[in-house]
MARBA-3410 file (N, C-alpha, C, O; in Angstrom, 1 decimal):
185
80.5,-20.2,40.8,79.7,-20.0,40.1,79.3,-21.5,39.5,78.1,-21.9,39.3 ~ 80.2,-22.1,39.2,80.2,-23.5,38.9,79.4,-24.6,40.0,78.6,-25.5,39.6 ~ 79.8,-24.3,41.4,79.6,-25.1,42.1,77.8,-24.8,42.5,77.0,-25.6,43.0 ~ 77.5,-23.6,41.9,76.1,-23.3,42.6,75.2,-24.1,41.2,74.1,-24.5,41.6 ~ 75.5,-24.2,39.9,75.0,-24.9,38.9,74.8,-26.3,39.2,73.7,-26.9,39.1
76.0,-26.9,39.7,76.2,-28.4,40.2,75.3,-28.6,41.1,74.5,-29.5,40.8 ~ 75.1,-27.9,42.2,74.0,-28.1,43.3,72.9,-27.9,42.9,72.0,-28.6,43.5 ~ 72.4,-27.1,42.1,71.2,-27.0,41.4,70.5,-28.1,40.9,69.4,-28.6,41.2 ~ 71.7,-28.6,40.0,71.3,-29.8,39.2,71.1,-31.1,40.2,70.2,-32.0,40.0 ~ 72.0,-31.1,41.2,71.6,-32.1,42.2,70.4,-31.9,43.0,69.7,-32.9,43.3
70.1,-30.9,43.4,68.9,-30.7,43.9,67.7,-31.1,43.2,66.7,-31.7,43.7 ~ 67.8,-30.8,42.0,66.7,-31.0,40.9,66.5,-32.5,40.9,65.4,-33.0,41.1 ~ 67.6,-33.4,40.6,67.6,-34.7,40.8,67.0,-35.0,42.0,66.0,-35.7,41.9 ~ 67.4,-34.6,43.1,67.0,-35.3,44.5,65.5,-34.8,44.3,64.6,-35.7,44.5 ~ 65.0,-33.6,44.0,63.8,-33.3,44.1,62.7,-34.1,43.1,61.5,-34.4,43.5
63.3,-34.6,41.8,62.6,-35.7,41.0,62.5,-36.9,41.7,61.4,-37.5,41.5 ~ 63.4,-37.5,42.4,63.2,-38.5,43.1,62.3,-38.3,44.4,61.6,-39.3,44.8 ~ 62.3,-37.4,44.9,61.7,-37.1,46.2,60.0,-37.1,45.7,59.1,-37.4,46.4 ~ 59.9,-36.7,44.4,58.3,-36.6,44.3,57.9,-37.8,43.8,56.7,-38.1,43.9 ~ 58.7,-38.6,43.2,58.3,-39.8,42.8,57.8,-40.8,43.9,57.1,-41.8,43.7
58.3,-40.5,44.9,58.3,-41.4,46.2,57.1,-40.7,46.9,56.6,-41.4,47.8 ~ 56.6,-39.7,46.8,55.5,-39.1,47.7,54.2,-39.6,47.0,54.1,-39.6,45.7 ~ 53.1,-40.1,47.7,51.8,-40.5,47.1,50.6,-39.8,47.7,49.5,-40.1,47.6 ~ 51.0,-39.0,48.4,50.0,-37.9,49.1,49.9,-36.7,48.2,50.8,-35.9,48.2 ~ 48.6,-36.7,47.4,48.2,-35.4,46.6,48.3,-34.1,47.2,48.6,-33.1,46.5
47.9,-34.1,48.6,48.0,-32.9,49.2,49.4,-32.3,49.7,49.6,-31.2,49.9 ~ 50.3,-33.3,49.7,51.8,-32.9,49.8,52.4,-32.7,48.4,53.4,-32.0,48.3 ~ 51.9,-33.2,47.5,52.5,-33.0,46.3,51.8,-31.5,45.5,52.5,-30.8,44.8 ~ 50.5,-31.3,45.9,50.0,-29.8,45.8,50.8,-28.8,46.5,51.0,-27.7,46.0 ~ 51.2,-29.1,47.8,51.9,-28.2,48.7,53.1,-28.0,48.2,53.4,-26.8,48.2
54.0,-28.9,47.8,55.3,-28.9,47.0,55.1,-28.0,45.8,56.0,-27.2,45.4 ~ 53.9,-28.2,45.1,53.7,-27.6,43.6,53.8,-25.9,43.9,54.3,-25.1,43.2 ~ 53.1,-25.6,45.1,52.7,-24.3,45.5,54.1,-23.9,45.8,54.5,-22.9,45.2 ~ 54.8,-24.5,46.8,56.2,-23.9,47.1,57.2,-23.8,46.1,57.9,-22.8,46.0 ~ 57.1,-24.8,45.2,57.9,-24.4,43.8,57.6,-23.1,43.2,58.4,-22.2,43.0
56.4,-23.0,42.8,55.7,-21.7,42.3,56.2,-20.3,42.8,56.6,-19.4,42.2 ~ 56.0,-20.5,44.5,56.5,-19.1,44.9,57.9,-19.0,45.1,58.3,-17.9,45.2 ~ 58.7,-20.1,45.1,60.0,-20.2,45.2,60.7,-19.7,43.7,61.7,-19.0,43.6 ~ 60.1,-20.0,42.7,60.5,-19.6,41.4,60.6,-18.2,41.1,61.3,-17.9,40.1 ~ 60.2,-17.5,41.6,60.2,-15.9,41.6,59.4,-15.3,40.3,58.4,-15.8,39.8
59.9,-14.0,40.0,59.1,-13.5,39.0,59.2,-14.2,37.8,60.1,-15.0,37.5 ~ 58.0,-14.0,37.0,57.8,-15.0,35.9,57.3,-16.3,36.0,57.2,-17.2,35.2 ~ 56.9,-16.3,37.2,56.3,-17.8,37.5,55.1,-18.2,36.7,54.9,-19.4,36.5 ~ 54.5,-17.5,36.3,53.2,-17.6,35.4,53.7,-18.2,34.0,53.2,-19.1,33.4 ~ 54.8,-17.5,33.5,55.5,-17.8,32.3,56.0,-19.2,32.4,55.9,-20.0,31.4
56.5,-19.4,33.5,57.3,-20.8,33.9,56.1,-22.0,33.9,56.2,-23.1,33.3 ~ 55.0,-21.6,34.6,53.9,-22.5,34.7,53.4,-22.9,33.5,53.1,-24.1,33.2 ~ 53.1,-21.8,32.5,52.9,-22.3,31.2,53.7,-23.1,30.4,53.3,-23.9,29.6 ~ 55.2,-22.8,30.5,56.1,-23.2,29.8,56.2,-24.7,30.4,56.6,-25.6,29.6 ~ 56.0,-25.1,31.6,55.7,-26.3,31.9,54.5,-27.2,31.5,54.6,-28.3,30.9
53.4,-26.7,31.8,52.4,-27.0,31.3,52.0,-27.6,29.8,51.3,-28.6,29.5 ~ 52.5,-26.6,29.0,52.5,-26.6,27.5,52.8,-28.3,26.9,51.9,-28.8,26.2 ~ 53.9,-28.8,27.2,54.3,-30.1,26.7,53.5,-31.2,27.4,53.4,-32.3,26.8 ~ 52.8,-31.1,28.5,52.4,-32.4,29.2,50.7,-32.0,29.5,50.1,-32.8,30.2 ~ 50.1,-30.9,28.9,48.7,-30.8,29.1,47.8,-31.8,28.3,46.8,-32.3,28.7
48.4,-32.0,26.9,47.4,-32.8,26.2,47.6,-34.3,26.6,46.6,-35.0,26.6 ~ 48.6,-34.8,26.9,49.1,-36.0,27.5,48.0,-36.3,28.8,47.2,-37.2,28.7 ~ 48.2,-35.4,29.9,47.4,-35.3,30.9,45.9,-35.6,30.5,45.3,-36.6,30.9 ~ 45.3,-34.7,29.6,44.0,-34.6,29.3,43.8,-36.0,28.7,42.7,-36.5,29.1 ~ 44.5,-36.8,27.8,44.3,-37.9,27.4,44.2,-39.0,28.4,43.3,-39.8,28.3
45.3,-39.0,29.3,45.3,-40.2,30.1,44.2,-40.0,31.2,43.7,-41.1,31.6 ~ 43.7,-38.6,31.8,42.9,-38.4,32.5,41.5,-38.9,31.9,40.7,-39.6,32.5 ~ 41.3,-38.5,30.7,40.0,-38.9,29.8,39.9,-40.6,29.8,38.9,-41.3,30.0 ~ 41.1,-41.1,29.6,41.2,-42.9,29.6,40.8,-43.3,31.2,40.0,-44.2,31.6 ~ 41.3,-42.6,31.9,41.1,-43.2,33.3,39.5,-43.0,33.8,39.0,-43.9,34.5
38.9,-42.0,33.6,37.8,-41.6,33.7,36.8,-42.5,32.9,35.9,-42.9,33.5 ~ 37.0,-42.8,31.8,36.2,-43.7,30.9,36.3,-45.2,31.6,35.3,-45.9,31.8 ~ 37.6,-45.6,32.0,37.7,-46.7,32.8,36.9,-46.8,34.0,36.1,-47.7,34.2 ~ 37.1,-45.9,34.9,36.2,-45.8,35.9,34.7,-46.0,35.8,34.0,-46.8,36.6 ~ 34.4,-45.3,34.8,32.9,-45.3,34.5,32.4,-46.8,34.2,31.5,-47.4,34.8
33.2,-47.3,33.1,33.0,-48.6,32.6,33.1,-49.7,33.7,32.3,-50.6,33.5 ~ 34.0,-49.6,34.8,34.3,-50.6,35.6,33.7,-50.3,36.9,33.8,-51.1,37.9 ~ 33.1,-49.3,37.0,32.6,-48.3,38.3,33.4,-48.7,39.5,33.1,-49.3,40.5 ~ 34.5,-48.2,39.2,35.5,-48.2,40.1,36.0,-46.7,40.5,36.2,-46.1,39.5 ~ 36.4,-46.0,41.8,36.7,-44.8,41.9,38.0,-44.5,41.3,38.9,-45.2,41.7
38.3,-43.7,40.5,39.6,-43.3,40.2,39.8,-41.7,40.2,40.6,-41.2,39.5 ~ 39.1,-41.2,40.9,39.3,-39.7,41.1,40.5,-39.5,42.0,41.1,-38.5,41.7 ~ 41.0,-40.2,43.0,42.2,-40.0,43.8,43.5,-40.2,42.9,44.5,-39.4,43.1 ~ 43.4,-41.2,41.9,44.5,-41.7,41.0,44.6,-40.5,40.2,45.7,-40.1,39.8 ~ 43.5,-40.0,39.8,43.7,-39.0,38.5,44.3,-37.6,39.3,45.2,-36.9,38.8
44.0,-37.3,40.3,44.4,-36.4,41.3,45.9,-36.3,41.5,46.6,-35.2,41.4 ~ 46.4,-37.6,41.8,47.7,-37.9,42.1,48.4,-37.8,40.9,49.3,-37.0,40.9 ~ 48.1,-38.5,39.9,48.9,-38.5,38.6,49.0,-37.0,38.1,50.1,-36.6,37.8 ~ 47.9,-36.2,37.9,48.1,-35.1,37.4,48.8,-34.2,38.4,49.9,-33.7,37.9 ~ 48.6,-33.9,39.3,49.5,-33.1,40.2,51.0,-33.5,40.2,51.8,-32.6,39.9
51.4,-34.7,40.4,52.8,-35.3,40.1,53.2,-35.1,39.0,54.5,-35.0,39.0 ~ 52.7,-35.0,37.8,53.3,-34.8,36.3,53.4,-33.2,36.4,54.5,-32.8,36.1 ~ 52.5,-32.3,36.8,52.6,-31.0,36.6,53.7,-30.5,37.5,54.3,-29.5,37.2 ~ 54.1,-31.2,38.7,55.1,-30.7,39.6,56.5,-31.1,38.8,57.4,-30.3,38.7 ~ 56.6,-32.4,38.3,57.7,-32.6,37.6,58.2,-31.8,36.6,59.3,-31.3,36.6
57.2,-31.7,35.6,57.1,-30.7,34.7,57.8,-29.2,35.0,58.7,-28.7,34.4 ~ 57.0,-28.6,36.1,57.2,-27.6,36.6,58.9,-27.4,37.1,59.6,-26.4,36.8 ~ 59.3,-28.4,38.0,60.8,-28.7,38.5,61.6,-28.9,37.0,62.8,-28.5,37.0 ~ 61.2,-29.3,36.1,62.0,-29.6,35.0,62.3,-28.2,34.2,63.4,-27.9,33.8 ~ 61.2,-27.6,34.1,61.2,-26.2,33.4,61.8,-25.3,34.4,62.4,-24.3,34.0
61.8,-25.5,35.6,62.6,-24.4,36.3,64.1,-24.8,36.2,64.9,-23.9,36.0 ~ 64.3,-26.0,36.4,65.8,-26.2,36.1,66.3,-26.1,34.7,67.4,-25.7,34.5 ~ 65.6,-26.3,33.7,66.2,-25.9,32.2,66.5,-24.5,32.4,67.6,-24.2,32.0 ~ 65.7,-23.5,33.1,65.7,-22.0,33.1,66.9,-21.6,34.1,67.6,-20.5,33.9 ~ 67.1,-22.2,34.9,68.1,-21.8,36.2,69.4,-22.5,36.0,70.3,-22.0,36.6
69.4,-23.8,35.3,70.5,-24.3,35.6,71.7,-24.4,34.2,71.4,-25.2,33.3 ~ 72.7,-23.9,34.0,73.4,-24.0,33.0,74.2,-25.3,32.9,75.2,-25.4,33.6 ~ 73.8,-26.2,32.1,74.2,-27.7,32.1,75.7,-27.5,31.8,76.4,-28.3,32.4 ~ 76.4,-26.7,30.9,77.8,-26.8,30.7,78.4,-26.6,32.0,79.3,-27.4,32.4 ~ 78.1,-25.6,32.9,78.8,-25.1,34.2,78.5,-26.3,35.1,79.4,-26.8,35.8
77.3,-26.9,35.2,76.8,-27.8,36.2,77.7,-29.2,36.0,78.0,-29.9,37.0 ~ 78.0,-29.5,34.7,79.0,-30.8,34.4,80.4,-30.5,34.4,81.2,-31.4,33.9 ~ 81.0,-29.4,34.8,82.1,-29.3,34.7,83.1,-30.3,35.5,84.2,-30.5,35.1 ~ 82.6,-31.0,36.3,83.3,-31.9,37.0,83.0,-33.3,36.4,83.6,-34.3,36.9 ~ 82.3,-33.4,35.3,81.9,-34.7,34.9,82.2,-34.6,33.4,81.4,-34.2,32.6
83.4,-34.9,33.0,83.6,-34.6,31.5,82.9,-35.5,30.5,82.6,-35.2,29.4 ~ 82.8,-36.6,31.0,82.0,-37.8,30.3,80.7,-37.3,30.1,80.2,-37.2,29.0 ~ 80.0,-36.9,31.2,78.5,-36.4,30.9,78.6,-34.9,30.2,77.5,-34.6,29.9 ~ 79.4,-34.3,29.9,79.7,-33.2,29.2,79.7,-33.5,27.8,79.3,-32.8,26.9 ~ 80.4,-34.6,27.7,80.6,-35.1,26.2,79.2,-35.5,25.6,78.7,-35.1,24.5
78.4,-36.4,26.7,77.1,-37.0,26.3,76.3,-35.5,26.2,75.5,-35.4,25.2 ~ 76.4,-34.7,27.0,75.4,-33.3,26.8,75.7,-32.8,25.1,74.7,-32.4,24.4 ~ 76.8,-32.8,24.8,77.1,-32.3,23.3,76.5,-33.2,22.4,75.9,-32.7,21.5 ~ 76.6,-34.4,22.5,75.8,-35.5,21.4,74.3,-35.0,21.8,73.6,-34.8,20.8 ~ 73.8,-34.8,22.9,72.2,-35.0,23.0,71.8,-33.3,22.3,70.8,-33.1,21.6
72.5,-32.5,22.6,72.2,-31.1,21.9,72.6,-31.2,20.6,71.9,-30.4,20.0 ~ 73.4,-31.9,19.9,73.6,-32.0,18.5,72.3,-32.7,18.1,71.6,-32.2,17.2 ~ 71.9,-33.8,18.6,70.6,-34.6,18.0,69.5,-33.4,18.2,68.7,-33.2,17.2 ~ 69.2,-32.7,19.5,68.1,-31.7,19.4,68.0,-31.0,18.3,67.0,-31.0,17.6 ~ 69.1,-30.2,18.0,69.4,-29.1,17.0,69.1,-30.0,15.3,69.0,-29.4,14.2
69.2,-31.3,15.6,69.2,-32.1,14.3,67.7,-32.3,14.3,67.3,-32.4,13.1 ~ 66.9,-32.5,15.1,65.5,-32.8,15.0,64.7,-31.6,14.8,63.7,-31.7,14.0 ~ 65.0,-30.7,15.3,64.5,-29.3,15.2,64.6,-28.8,13.8,63.6,-28.1,13.3 ~ 65.8,-29.0,13.0,65.9,-28.7,11.6,64.9,-29.6,10.8,64.0,-29.2,10.1 ~ 65.2,-30.9,11.0,64.5,-32.0,10.4,62.8,-31.7,10.5,62.2,-32.1,9.5
62.2,-31.2,11.5,60.9,-30.9,11.5,60.5,-29.9,11.1,59.5,-29.9,10.4 ~ 61.3,-28.6,11.1,61.2,-27.6,10.2,61.2,-27.6,8.9,60.4,-27.0,8.2 ~ 62.2,-28.4,8.3,62.3,-28.7,7.0,61.1,-29.6,6.5,60.5,-29.2,5.5 ~ 60.6,-30.5,7.1,59.4,-31.1,6.7,58.2,-30.0,6.7,57.6,-29.8,5.7 ~ 58.0,-29.4,7.8,56.7,-28.4,7.9,56.9,-27.4,6.6,56.0,-27.3,5.7
58.1,-26.7,6.4,58.3,-25.8,5.3,58.0,-26.8,4.0,57.1,-26.3,3.2 ~ 58.5,-27.9,3.7,58.4,-28.7,2.5,56.7,-28.9,2.1,56.1,-28.8,1.0 ~ 56.1,-29.2,3.7,54.6,-29.4,3.3,53.9,-28.2,2.9,52.9,-28.2,2.2 ~ 54.5,-27.0,3.5,53.6,-25.7,3.4,53.8,-25.4,2.1,52.9,-25.1,1.5 ~ 55.2,-25.6,1.4,55.4,-25.2,-0.2,54.4,-25.9,-1.2,53.9,-25.4,-2.3
54.4,-27.1,-0.7,53.5,-28.0,-1.7,52.2,-28.0,-1.7,51.6,-28.6,-2.6 ~ 51.4,-27.3,-0.7,50.2,-27.3,-0.6,49.5,-25.8,-0.6,50.1,-24.9,-0.1 ~ 48.2,-25.6,-1.2,47.7,-24.5,-1.3,46.6,-24.5,0.0,46.4,-23.4,0.7 ~ 45.9,-25.6,0.3,45.1,-25.6,1.2,45.8,-26.0,2.4,46.9,-26.6,2.4 ~ 45.2,-25.8,3.6,45.7,-26.4,4.9,45.4,-27.9,4.7,44.4,-28.4,4.1
46.3,-28.6,5.5,46.2,-30.1,5.5,45.2,-30.5,6.2,44.8,-29.7,7.0 ~ 44.3,-31.7,6.0,43.7,-32.4,6.6,44.1,-33.0,8.0,45.3,-33.0,8.2 ~ 43.3,-33.5,9.0,43.8,-34.0,10.0,44.5,-35.3,9.7,45.4,-35.7,10.5 ~ 44.3,-36.1,8.7,44.7,-37.4,8.0,46.4,-37.0,7.6,47.4,-37.6,7.8 ~ 46.1,-35.8,6.9,47.4,-35.5,6.2,48.6,-35.0,7.3,49.8,-35.2,7.1
48.1,-34.4,8.3,48.9,-33.9,9.4,49.3,-35.2,10.2,50.5,-35.1,10.6 ~ 48.6,-36.2,10.4,48.8,-37.3,11.1,50.0,-38.0,10.3,51.0,-38.4,10.9 ~ 49.8,-38.2,8.9,50.7,-38.7,8.0,52.1,-38.0,8.0,53.1,-38.6,7.7 ~ 52.0,-36.6,8.2,53.1,-35.9,7.9,54.2,-36.0,9.6,55.4,-36.0,9.7 ~ 53.2,-36.0,10.5,53.8,-36.2,11.6,54.5,-37.7,11.9,55.4,-37.9,12.8
54.0,-38.8,11.1,54.3,-39.9,11.3,55.7,-40.1,10.4,56.7,-40.8,10.7 ~ 55.7,-39.2,9.3,56.9,-39.3,8.3,57.9,-38.6,9.0,59.0,-39.1,8.8 ~ 57.8,-37.6,9.7,58.9,-36.6,10.5,59.3,-37.3,11.6,60.4,-37.0,12.1 ~ 58.7,-38.4,12.3,58.9,-39.1,13.5,59.8,-40.3,12.7,61.0,-40.5,13.1 ~ 59.3,-41.0,11.8,60.4,-42.3,11.4,61.7,-41.4,10.7,62.8,-41.7,11.2
61.6,-40.5,10.0,62.9,-39.6,9.6,63.6,-39.3,10.8,64.9,-39.5,10.8 ~ 62.9,-38.9,11.8,64.0,-38.4,13.1,64.5,-39.7,13.7,65.7,-39.8,14.1 ~ 63.6,-40.8,13.8,64.4,-42.1,14.1,65.5,-42.5,13.7,66.5,-42.9,14.4 ~ 65.3,-42.4,12.1,66.3,-43.0,11.4,67.6,-42.2,11.2,68.7,-42.7,10.9 ~ 67.4,-41.1,11.3,68.6,-40.1,11.2,68.9,-40.0,12.5,70.1,-39.6,12.6
68.4,-40.2,13.6,69.0,-39.9,15.1,69.8,-41.4,15.5,70.6,-41.4,16.3 ~ 69.5,-42.5,14.9,70.2,-43.6,15.1,71.3,-43.7,14.3,72.3,-44.4,14.6 ~ 71.2,-43.1,13.1,72.3,-43.1,12.1,73.5,-42.1,12.6,74.6,-42.6,12.5 ~ 73.3,-40.8,13.0,73.8,-40.0,13.3,74.4,-40.3,14.8,75.6,-39.9,15.0 ~ 73.7,-40.9,15.7,74.2,-41.3,17.0,75.6,-42.2,16.7,76.7,-41.9,17.3
75.3,-43.1,15.8,76.3,-44.0,15.3,77.6,-43.5,14.8,78.7,-43.8,15.2 ~ 77.3,-42.6,14.0,78.6,-41.8,13.4,79.2,-40.9,14.5,80.4,-40.9,14.6 ~ 78.5,-40.2,15.3,79.0,-39.5,16.4,79.9,-40.3,17.3,81.1,-39.9,17.5 ~ 79.2,-41.4,18.0,79.9,-42.6,18.8,81.1,-42.8,18.4,82.1,-42.8,19.1 ~ 81.2,-43.1,17.0,82.4,-43.7,16.3,83.5,-42.8,16.0,84.6,-43.2,16.0
83.2,-41.6,15.7,84.2,-40.6,15.6,84.7,-40.1,17.2,85.9,-39.8,17.4 ~ 83.8,-39.9,18.2,84.3,-39.7,19.6,85.2,-40.9,20.1,86.3,-40.8,20.6 ~ 84.6,-42.1,19.7,85.6,-43.3,20.1,87.1,-43.2,19.3,88.1,-43.4,19.9 ~ 87.0,-43.0,18.1,88.3,-42.8,17.2,89.3,-42.0,18.0,90.5,-42.3,18.0 ~ 88.8,-41.0,18.5,89.5,-39.8,19.1,89.7,-40.1,20.7,90.2,-39.2,21.3
89.3,-41.3,21.3,89.5,-41.6,22.5,88.6,-40.9,23.5,89.0,-40.8,24.7 ~ 87.5,-40.2,23.1,86.7,-39.6,23.9,86.0,-40.4,24.9,85.7,-40.0,26.1 ~ 85.6,-41.4,24.5,84.7,-42.2,25.2,85.5,-43.4,26.0,84.9,-44.4,26.4 ~ 86.6,-43.3,26.2,87.5,-44.4,26.8,88.2,-43.5,28.1,89.5,-43.4,28.1 ~ 87.5,-43.1,29.0,88.1,-42.5,30.2,88.6,-43.6,31.1,89.1,-43.4,32.2
END
């Protein structure tokens, strides 16, 4: 069972490298269709899970490229298609890997990587809790829905707090692990 998770992780990493080396949108679209078909039941939910975090970034980048193309009178449609299909394929591969690969099992043969996985998971939990605390604090202090400016300021405050807390806690965890000999393999 461990080998299959390790193999899946290696296949995912190889697929990511391969996708970045392909510059033909038709091949990338074909690969996207193959990944969707191979992902099995629940492929629509998987596609939505992959699309949700990258959709607005793609819309923003595409809008910028279109504006640049209009202002400079240069064709940008080919580049737009390539970027969008590639990013969607990478997001789909990543969502599928997160769903299909147990990273604890996949990294059994690499204890140092498993230690770093513990650190990363701890940081993820910390950031989720921090964002939730800020969201609940803002909700409890206001009667009306916050304006766009207030939401931007709140997001900036969460980002700054997350950066500060992340750096601080990463230093503490690294020092604690070093003092126990965990990072000196």
